[in-house]
C-alpha positions as CSV (number, residue, x, y, z in Angstrom):
1,M,-35.5,29.1,26.0
2,L,-32.9,26.9,24.3
3,K,-33.6,24.2,26.8
4,N,-37.2,24.2,25.8
5,Y,-36.3,24.0,22.1
6,F,-34.1,21.0,22.8
7,K,-36.9,19.3,24.8
8,I,-39.3,19.8,21.9
9,V,-36.7,18.4,19.4
10,L,-36.0,15.4,21.5
11,R,-39.7,14.7,22.1
12,N,-40.4,14.8,18.3
13,L,-37.4,12.6,17.5
14,W,-38.6,10.1,20.1
15,R,-42.2,10.2,18.9
16,Y,-41.2,9.4,15.3
17,K,-38.5,6.9,16.0
18,T,-38.5,5.1,12.7
19,Y,-38.3,8.4,10.7
20,T,-35.5,9.6,13.0
21,L,-33.6,6.3,12.6
22,I,-33.9,6.5,8.8
23,N,-32.6,10.1,8.8
24,I,-29.7,9.3,11.1
25,I,-28.7,6.3,9.0
26,G,-29.0,8.3,5.8
27,L,-26.9,11.1,7.3
28,G,-24.2,8.6,8.4
29,I,-24.0,7.0,5.0
30,G,-23.8,10.4,3.4
31,I,-21.0,11.5,5.6
32,A,-19.2,8.2,5.1
33,A,-19.5,8.6,1.3
34,M,-18.1,12.1,1.4
35,V,-15.1,11.0,3.5
36,W,-14.5,8.0,1.3
37,G,-14.7,10.2,-1.9
38,Y,-12.3,12.7,-0.4
39,Q,-9.8,10.0,0.6
40,T,-10.1,8.4,-2.8
41,Y,-9.5,11.7,-4.5
42,Q,-6.6,12.5,-2.3
43,F,-5.0,9.1,-2.9
44,S,-5.5,9.3,-6.7
45,F,-3.6,12.6,-6.9
46,S,-0.9,11.6,-4.5
47,F,0.7,9.0,-6.9
48,D,4.5,9.4,-7.2
49,N,4.5,12.7,-5.3
50,F,7.3,11.5,-3.1
51,H,9.9,11.5,-5.9
52,K,12.3,14.4,-6.1
53,D,12.1,16.5,-9.3
54,R,9.0,14.4,-10.4
55,E,7.7,17.3,-12.6
56,N,10.7,16.7,-14.9
57,V,10.5,12.9,-15.2
58,F,8.4,11.5,-18.0
59,R,7.5,8.0,-19.1
60,G,8.0,7.0,-22.7
61,L,5.0,5.4,-24.5
62,T,4.4,4.3,-28.0
63,N,1.6,4.6,-30.5
64,K,1.9,1.9,-33.1
65,A,0.1,2.4,-36.5
66,G,-3.0,0.3,-36.7
67,S,-3.1,-0.5,-33.0
68,D,-5.8,0.6,-30.5
69,G,-4.5,3.5,-28.4
70,I,-1.1,4.2,-26.7
71,K,0.9,1.3,-25.4
72,G,3.1,1.2,-22.3
73,I,6.0,-0.4,-24.1
74,F,8.9,1.6,-25.3
75,P,11.6,0.1,-27.5
76,M,14.9,-0.2,-25.7
77,A,16.9,1.0,-28.7
78,A,14.8,4.2,-28.8
79,V,15.8,5.1,-25.2
80,K,19.4,6.1,-26.1
81,A,18.2,7.6,-29.3
82,A,15.8,9.8,-27.5
83,K,18.6,11.3,-25.4
84,T,20.4,12.5,-28.4
85,D,17.5,13.2,-30.8
86,V,15.0,14.9,-28.6
87,A,15.7,18.3,-27.2
88,G,15.3,18.7,-23.4
89,I,16.1,15.1,-22.5
90,T,19.2,15.1,-20.4
91,E,19.1,11.6,-18.9
92,T,17.2,8.3,-19.5
93,V,16.6,5.1,-17.6
94,R,15.2,1.8,-18.8
95,Y,13.0,-0.5,-16.8
96,D,11.7,-4.0,-17.6
97,R,10.8,-7.2,-15.9
98,R,11.0,-11.0,-16.3
99,G,9.0,-13.7,-14.7
100,T,11.3,-16.3,-13.1
101,N,11.9,-18.7,-10.3
102,I,14.0,-17.4,-7.3
103,K,15.2,-19.3,-4.3
104,S,17.6,-18.7,-1.4
105,I,20.5,-21.1,-1.2
106,K,18.8,-23.2,1.5
107,G,15.2,-22.2,0.9
108,E,12.1,-22.9,-1.1
109,T,11.6,-21.8,-4.7
110,F,9.0,-19.1,-5.5
111,A,7.7,-17.7,-8.8
112,E,8.7,-14.0,-8.8
113,Q,9.0,-11.0,-11.0
114,L,12.6,-9.7,-11.3
115,Y,13.0,-6.2,-12.6
116,F,15.9,-4.9,-14.6
117,T,17.0,-1.3,-14.9
118,D,20.0,1.0,-15.3
119,P,22.2,1.9,-12.3
120,S,20.8,5.5,-12.6
121,F,17.3,4.2,-11.6
122,F,17.8,5.3,-8.0
123,D,19.0,8.8,-9.1
124,F,15.6,9.2,-10.8
125,F,13.4,7.8,-8.1
126,N,13.2,8.0,-4.3
127,F,13.1,4.5,-2.9
128,P,14.9,4.7,0.5
129,L,17.2,2.0,1.7
130,I,17.0,0.1,5.0
131,S,20.5,-1.3,4.7
132,G,23.2,-1.9,2.2
133,N,23.5,0.1,-1.0
134,N,21.8,0.5,-4.4
135,N,24.8,0.1,-6.5
136,L,23.8,-2.2,-9.3
137,N,26.9,-1.9,-11.4
138,D,28.1,-5.4,-10.4
139,R,26.5,-8.0,-12.7
140,S,25.7,-10.4,-9.9
141,A,24.1,-7.7,-7.7
142,V,20.4,-7.6,-6.8
143,L,18.5,-5.2,-4.5
144,I,15.4,-6.5,-2.7
145,T,12.6,-5.1,-0.6
146,E,12.1,-5.6,3.1
147,N,9.2,-8.0,2.4
148,M,11.4,-10.2,0.2
149,A,14.2,-10.1,2.8
150,K,11.8,-11.4,5.4
151,K,10.3,-14.0,3.0
152,Y,13.7,-15.5,1.9
153,F,15.9,-14.9,4.9
154,G,13.6,-14.5,7.9
155,N,15.3,-12.5,10.7
156,E,18.8,-13.0,9.3
157,D,20.7,-10.1,7.7
158,A,20.1,-10.5,4.0
159,I,23.0,-8.3,2.9
160,G,25.7,-10.5,1.2
161,K,23.4,-13.5,1.0
162,L,22.8,-15.3,-2.3
163,L,19.6,-15.8,-4.3
164,V,19.4,-18.3,-7.2
165,Y,17.8,-16.9,-10.3
166,N,16.2,-19.4,-12.7
167,K,17.6,-22.4,-10.8
168,E,21.2,-21.7,-11.9
169,I,22.4,-18.0,-11.7
170,E,23.5,-16.7,-8.3
171,L,22.8,-13.1,-7.4
172,E,24.2,-11.4,-4.3
173,V,21.9,-9.1,-2.2
174,V,23.6,-5.7,-2.0
175,G,20.8,-3.7,-0.5
176,I,17.4,-3.8,1.1
177,A,14.9,-1.1,0.1
178,K,11.7,-0.1,1.9
179,N,8.6,-1.6,0.3
180,P,7.3,0.8,-2.5
181,P,4.3,2.7,-1.1
182,S,0.9,1.8,-2.5
183,N,0.7,5.2,-4.2
184,S,3.8,4.4,-6.3
185,S,3.2,3.6,-10.0
186,I,6.5,1.6,-9.9
187,Q,6.2,-1.5,-7.8
188,F,9.1,-4.0,-7.4
189,D,10.4,-6.8,-5.1
190,F,13.8,-7.5,-6.8
191,V,15.9,-5.1,-8.9
192,A,19.0,-5.9,-10.9
193,S,20.8,-4.1,-13.8
194,F,20.5,-4.8,-17.5
195,S,24.1,-5.9,-17.4
196,T,22.9,-8.7,-15.1
197,L,20.3,-9.7,-17.6
198,Q,23.0,-9.7,-20.3
199,N,25.3,-11.8,-18.1
200,I,22.4,-14.3,-17.5
201,A,21.8,-14.5,-21.2
202,S,25.5,-15.1,-22.0
203,E,25.8,-17.8,-19.3
204,K,22.7,-19.5,-20.7
205,G,24.1,-19.2,-24.3
206,E,21.3,-17.0,-25.5
């Protein structure tokens, strides 16, 4: 009996080919839209879920009087004050960036974004290393991603190599990190410490 039902269904589908085609295409688009929607939803809610203890890490924002909405800028001086003045805050870390020119000793110069942070940055966030270390206490230390290691040094081992910041300041590569995943709200290619930024400013007489 089922065989007869299938025959009838196939005959009707074949008889009304245009109608059948429209329905199949519509069904395919509907399924594709559902899969795309689910994947988008899943990706949106997966941001930063790879960090340890992420439920206890919060970003500081500001709301300036007379401005339109909350700003993603937090005064540096307020970071240390928050640790002592706000109950529940046990540790803080700063994060900022500067646009600059960076080149390898023998290579081409590129316009890049160099990020500055505190050495405790890698205690807060999980950005695994490929090689080297993430110790940024040295003022001349810089950590780069695997993409940047490939871009500036090709197949050579980048650890211990030098990069020139702003055409005059040499920084030594101490570690290579995996590229931040696309579902990370923190994206970087180069990371140095704020003491490095202070060292750069002092050498430039700022």
